LUMROKOL-329615 format. One record per residue (C-alpha): y, x, z; residue in three letters. Coordinates in nm, 2 decimals. Layout:
// LUMROKOL-329615
<r py="Y" px="X" pz="Z" residu="ALA"/>
...
This chain:
// LUMROKOL-329615
<r py="2.44" px="-0.03" pz="0.81" residu="MET"/>
<r py="2.11" px="-0.23" pz="0.94" residu="PRO"/>
<r py="1.76" px="-0.12" pz="0.74" residu="ARG"/>
<r py="1.55" px="-0.33" pz="0.55" residu="ARG"/>
<r py="1.25" px="-0.41" pz="0.67" residu="ARG"/>
<r py="0.92" px="-0.30" pz="0.51" residu="PRO"/>
<r py="0.83" px="-0.33" pz="0.23" residu="GLY"/>
<r py="1.19" px="-0.58" pz="0.16" residu="ALA"/>
<r py="1.25" px="-0.55" pz="-0.20" residu="LEU"/>
<r py="1.64" px="-0.52" pz="-0.25" residu="LEU"/>
<r py="1.72" px="-0.72" pz="-0.57" residu="PRO"/>
<r py="1.74" px="-0.46" pz="-0.79" residu="LEU"/>
<r py="1.41" px="-0.31" pz="-0.76" residu="GLU"/>
<r py="1.28" px="-0.67" pz="-0.76" residu="LEU"/>
<r py="1.48" px="-0.65" pz="-1.12" residu="ASP"/>
<r py="1.31" px="-0.30" pz="-1.19" residu="ILE"/>
<r py="0.98" px="-0.44" pz="-1.11" residu="LEU"/>
<r py="1.00" px="-0.75" pz="-1.37" residu="ASP"/>
<r py="1.12" px="-0.54" pz="-1.64" residu="ALA"/>
<r py="0.99" px="-0.27" pz="-1.60" residu="GLY"/>
<r py="0.67" px="-0.48" pz="-1.65" residu="THR"/>
<r py="0.73" px="-0.69" pz="-1.93" residu="THR"/>
<r py="0.89" px="-0.31" pz="-2.10" residu="LEU"/>
<r py="0.56" px="-0.17" pz="-2.00" residu="GLN"/>
<r py="0.36" px="-0.44" pz="-2.13" residu="ALA"/>
<r py="0.52" px="-0.41" pz="-2.46" residu="ALA"/>
<r py="0.55" px="-0.01" pz="-2.51" residu="ASP"/>
<r py="0.31" px="0.15" pz="-2.19" residu="GLY"/>
<r py="0.59" px="0.32" pz="-2.02" residu="SER"/>
<r py="1.00" px="0.25" pz="-2.00" residu="PHE"/>
<r py="1.28" px="0.51" pz="-1.98" residu="PHE"/>
<r py="1.60" px="0.44" pz="-1.71" residu="GLY"/>
<r py="1.84" px="0.32" pz="-2.03" residu="PHE"/>
<r py="1.61" px="0.09" pz="-2.19" residu="GLY"/>
<r py="1.54" px="-0.01" pz="-1.87" residu="LEU"/>
<r py="1.96" px="-0.12" pz="-1.78" residu="ALA"/>
<r py="2.03" px="-0.21" pz="-2.13" residu="ARG"/>
<r py="1.66" px="-0.49" pz="-2.06" residu="ALA"/>
<r py="1.85" px="-0.58" pz="-1.74" residu="ILE"/>
<r py="2.18" px="-0.68" pz="-1.87" residu="ALA"/>
<r py="2.04" px="-0.76" pz="-2.17" residu="ASP"/>
<r py="1.81" px="-1.07" pz="-1.97" residu="ARG"/>
<r py="2.09" px="-1.12" pz="-1.73" residu="ASP"/>
<r py="2.39" px="-1.08" pz="-1.99" residu="GLY"/>
<r py="2.54" px="-0.88" pz="-1.79" residu="SER"/>
<r py="2.69" px="-0.53" pz="-1.81" residu="SER"/>
<r py="2.48" px="-0.21" pz="-1.80" residu="LEU"/>
<r py="2.36" px="-0.11" pz="-1.42" residu="LEU"/>
<r py="2.58" px="0.22" pz="-1.34" residu="ALA"/>
<r py="2.35" px="0.56" pz="-1.34" residu="HIS"/>
<r py="2.37" px="0.63" pz="-1.02" residu="GLY"/>
<r py="2.30" px="0.25" pz="-0.89" residu="THR"/>
<r py="1.96" px="0.29" pz="-1.12" residu="LEU"/>
<r py="1.83" px="0.67" pz="-1.13" residu="TYR"/>
<r py="1.84" px="0.67" pz="-0.71" residu="LYS"/>
<r py="1.65" px="0.38" pz="-0.72" residu="ALA"/>
<r py="1.38" px="0.47" pz="-0.97" residu="LEU"/>
<r py="1.33" px="0.76" pz="-0.72" residu="THR"/>
<r py="1.31" px="0.56" pz="-0.39" residu="ARG"/>
<r py="1.07" px="0.35" pz="-0.59" residu="MET"/>
<r py="0.85" px="0.63" pz="-0.72" residu="ALA"/>
<r py="0.87" px="0.74" pz="-0.41" residu="THR"/>
<r py="0.77" px="0.47" pz="-0.22" residu="ALA"/>
<r py="0.48" px="0.48" pz="-0.47" residu="GLY"/>
<r py="0.57" px="0.16" pz="-0.65" residu="LEU"/>
<r py="0.63" px="0.34" pz="-0.94" residu="LEU"/>
<r py="0.48" px="0.68" pz="-1.14" residu="ASP"/>
<r py="0.74" px="0.91" pz="-1.34" residu="SER"/>
<r py="0.67" px="1.16" pz="-1.57" residu="GLU"/>
<r py="0.91" px="1.39" pz="-1.79" residu="TRP"/>
<r py="0.81" px="1.25" pz="-2.20" residu="GLU"/>
<r py="0.63" px="1.54" pz="-2.48" residu="ALA"/>
<r py="0.95" px="1.77" pz="-2.58" residu="PRO"/>
<r py="0.84" px="1.67" pz="-2.92" residu="GLU"/>
<r py="0.96" px="1.32" pz="-2.98" residu="PRO"/>
<r py="1.31" px="1.38" pz="-2.77" residu="ALA"/>
<r py="1.35" px="1.72" pz="-2.97" residu="GLU"/>
<r py="1.28" px="1.51" pz="-3.35" residu="ALA"/>
<r py="1.51" px="1.25" pz="-3.24" residu="GLU"/>
<r py="1.80" px="1.54" pz="-3.13" residu="GLY"/>
<r py="1.79" px="1.42" pz="-2.74" residu="ARG"/>
<r py="1.72" px="1.50" pz="-2.44" residu="PRO"/>
<r py="1.37" px="1.46" pz="-2.33" residu="ARG"/>
<r py="1.35" px="1.08" pz="-2.11" residu="ARG"/>
<r py="1.16" px="1.08" pz="-1.78" residu="ARG"/>
<r py="0.90" px="0.77" pz="-1.86" residu="LEU"/>
<r py="0.81" px="0.56" pz="-1.54" residu="TYR"/>
<r py="0.52" px="0.27" pz="-1.50" residu="ARG"/>
<r py="0.53" px="0.05" pz="-1.25" residu="VAL"/>
<r py="0.19" px="0.12" pz="-1.02" residu="THR"/>
<r py="-0.06" px="-0.13" pz="-0.86" residu="ALA"/>
<r py="0.20" px="-0.10" pz="-0.61" residu="ALA"/>
<r py="0.41" px="-0.26" pz="-0.76" residu="GLY"/>
<r py="0.28" px="-0.53" pz="-0.94" residu="ALA"/>
<r py="0.13" px="-0.65" pz="-0.58" residu="THR"/>
<r py="0.56" px="-0.63" pz="-0.42" residu="ALA"/>
<r py="0.67" px="-0.79" pz="-0.75" residu="LEU"/>
<r py="0.39" px="-1.10" pz="-0.72" residu="GLU"/>
<r py="0.46" px="-1.13" pz="-0.30" residu="THR"/>
<r py="0.78" px="-1.10" pz="-0.33" residu="ALA"/>
<r py="0.78" px="-1.45" pz="-0.58" residu="ARG"/>
<r py="0.54" px="-1.59" pz="-0.41" residu="ARG"/>
<r py="0.74" px="-1.54" pz="-0.12" residu="GLU"/>
<r py="1.02" px="-1.67" pz="-0.35" residu="ALA"/>
<r py="0.84" px="-1.93" pz="-0.42" residu="SER"/>
<r py="0.77" px="-2.07" pz="-0.12" residu="VAL"/>
<r py="1.10" px="-2.01" pz="0.03" residu="ARG"/>
<r py="1.22" px="-2.26" pz="-0.24" residu="ALA"/>
<r py="0.97" px="-2.53" pz="-0.17" residu="ALA"/>
<r py="1.07" px="-2.56" pz="0.24" residu="ASP"/>
<r py="1.46" px="-2.56" pz="0.09" residu="ALA"/>
<r py="1.41" px="-2.85" pz="-0.13" residu="ALA"/>
<r py="1.14" px="-3.01" pz="0.09" residu="ALA"/>
<r py="1.43" px="-2.99" pz="0.38" residu="ALA"/>
<r py="1.71" px="-3.12" pz="0.15" residu="ALA"/>
<r py="1.50" px="-3.41" pz="0.05" residu="SER"/>
<r py="1.49" px="-3.51" pz="0.44" residu="ARG"/>
<r py="1.67" px="-3.80" pz="0.54" residu="PRO"/>
<r py="1.97" px="-3.65" pz="0.78" residu="SER"/>
<r py="1.96" px="-3.76" pz="1.12" residu="ARG"/>
<r py="2.25" px="-3.99" pz="1.21" residu="PRO"/>
<r py="2.46" px="-3.84" pz="1.54" residu="VAL"/>
<r py="2.48" px="-3.96" pz="1.82" residu="THR"/>
<r py="2.74" px="-3.86" pz="2.16" residu="ALA"/>
């Protein structure tokens, strides 16, 4: 499998940053299952596989795109569930998302411009 270029984000990582930014704006942080549900609801797809999502979250936290910490035990105990790992998009993550959006916009504009150019007739 070829290595990806440094700084390049996978589509799943872009989805995580995008949905995570929205959840973070509403709640201050987000957790894995809530994030998976938000991505599935937005895309009309099924939930992401547990291993796929949590490996990506760990990889992104290691890269500095996300911060993470365990929630306080009291809310989990009150709700009778395990503690959640809470995530927040960092400034580096927000910058990476904006850069990816800008690059996608440029690629789309280039493709539209190329499609609108008249094609040259083939000469033999």
